[in-house]
N, C-alpha and C positions, 0 to 999 in steps of 0.2 A: 718385253718378250724376247728380244734378241739377246739381251744380256744373260738371261737364265738358260736359254738354249746354248749359247756359246760357252757358258761356264760348264754346263753339263757335258758338252763335247770335250772340253779341255780336261775335265776331271776324269771322264771315261778314257781319254787318251793316255793320261798319266797312269791310271790303273792298268791299262793294257800293256804299257811299256814295262811296268813293274812285274806283272805276270810273265811277260815275255823274257825278261832278264832272269827271273827265277827258273823258267823252263830251260833256258840255254845254259845257265850255270849249274843247275841241279836237275838234269833230265830224269834221273831215277825218282825224284820227288814228284815230278810231273806224271810219270807213268803210274806211280802208286796212287796219286790223286785221281787219275782216270779210273783206276780199278775201284777205288773207294766210292767214286761217284756212281759207277755202275752198281755197286752193292747198295747204295742208298736208293737208287732208282728201283732196284729189285725189291727191297723192303717196302718202299712206298707203294709199288704196284701190288704187292701182297696185301697190304691194308685195303686198297681199293677193291681188289678181287674179293676179299672177305666181306667187305661192306655190300658188294653186289650179291654175294651169296646169301646173305641174311635178308636182303631186300627182295629176293625172288619168292614167287608164290608156289612154284612147282619144284619137284625133287631133282630132276636132271640138271637144270641150270644151277641149283645149289651145289650139287656134287661137282659139276664142271668148274664153277668159280672157286670152290674149295681146293680142288686139285691144282688149278693154276696158282692159287695163293701159296700152296705148299711148294710148288715148283719154284716160285719167286723167292720164297724164304730159303730154299736150298741153294739157289743160285747166288743169293746174297751172302749166305754163310760160306760157300765155297770161295767167293771173291775175297772175303775178309780173312778166312783161315789160310787159303792157298793163293796169296796175291800174285806170286811169281808165275804160276801156271795160268792164272786168269789173264795176266798181262800178255802172256805168250799167245793164248787163244784170241784175245782181242786184237792183237797185232796181226795174227794170221787172218782173221776176219777182214781187217782193213786191207791187207795185201790181196786177198781173193777178190774183195770188192773192187779194188783198183784195177785188177786184171779184167774182170767182167765188164766194168765200165769202159775200159779202153777198147776191148773187143767190140762192144756195141757202138762206140764212137767211130771206129774204123768202118764198121758195117754201115752206119748212118751216112758216112761220107759218099758211099756208092749208091745208096738208096734215094737220096734226095736229088732234086734237080738244081743243085747249087752251082755257083761259078767255080772255076778252077781254084781260085784263092781260098774260098770258103771250104771247099773239099780238102785242100791241102792242110788247112788249119785243123779240120776234124781228124785227119790222118795223123798229123804231128802230135796233137793232144792225145789221141788214142794210143799211139806208140809210146809216148812218155808215161802214160798211165799204166800200160802193160809192163813197161820196163821197171817202173817204180814198184808195182805190185809183185813182179817176179823177184826183185831184190829183197823185198820185205818177207816174202814167203821163203826164199832160199836162206836168208839169215835173219830170223825173227828177233833175236836179241838186238842185233845192230839195227834192225828195222824199227823196233820200239824206241830206241834212243834217237834214231833219225826222225821219227814222227814227233817225239817230244821237242827235238831241236827245230824242226820245221814249224811246229806250233808256236814255239817261242819267237822265232824270227817273224812269223806272220803276225803275232800279237804286237811285237815292237813296231813293225811297219804300219799296222792298223792304228796303233796308238799315235804314232807321229802324224798320220793322215788326219785323225780325229782332232788332234791339237791344232793342226794347220787349218782345218775347217772351222774350228771354234774361233780361232784368231781372226780368220777372214770374216766370219759372221759378226764378230764383235766390231771389226772395222766398218763393215757395212752398216751395222746399227748405229755406230757413231756418226757416220756420214749422213744417214737418214735423219737422225735427231738434229743435226746441225742445219740441214736443208729444209726440213719441215716448217720451222717457224717462219722462214722467209717466203715459203710457198703459200702459206695461208694468209 
């Protein structure tokens, strides 16, 4: 059991590092992949909405699901045909999300009955989130590249961590296997 889990952690770590390196070296490819992933999601959702439409017994749910399916197809086509504007919009959504999240973190710092240290962490995290979001919204092209680079660095760090966990789990398994025969 330990060997297969450790091996899967190590393989996952190596794949995460490879993806991270690709994201850092070619951030444009990463941005395009995100846009294409959104398009695939939109097309898949259109299929599911269409299936729900044909599974309904009444008229209005059928019409509603078909309208949603058409919207999904349109969104997928826009993402494929106009990938640069779609990347820009997705980047702006991420920036706005970061700003809103940061504002709510700052508000949460004052609404909770937390200690001063915890309150300070909420405020610092909120301010960082607002600053990041403001930069991304102000400069969306640079923001898209930054998001791709941050994703790449995160993937590399996550991959290294997974490899270390896999190695540690493998060592623990080896120790257990060597100790078990003498304990029985």
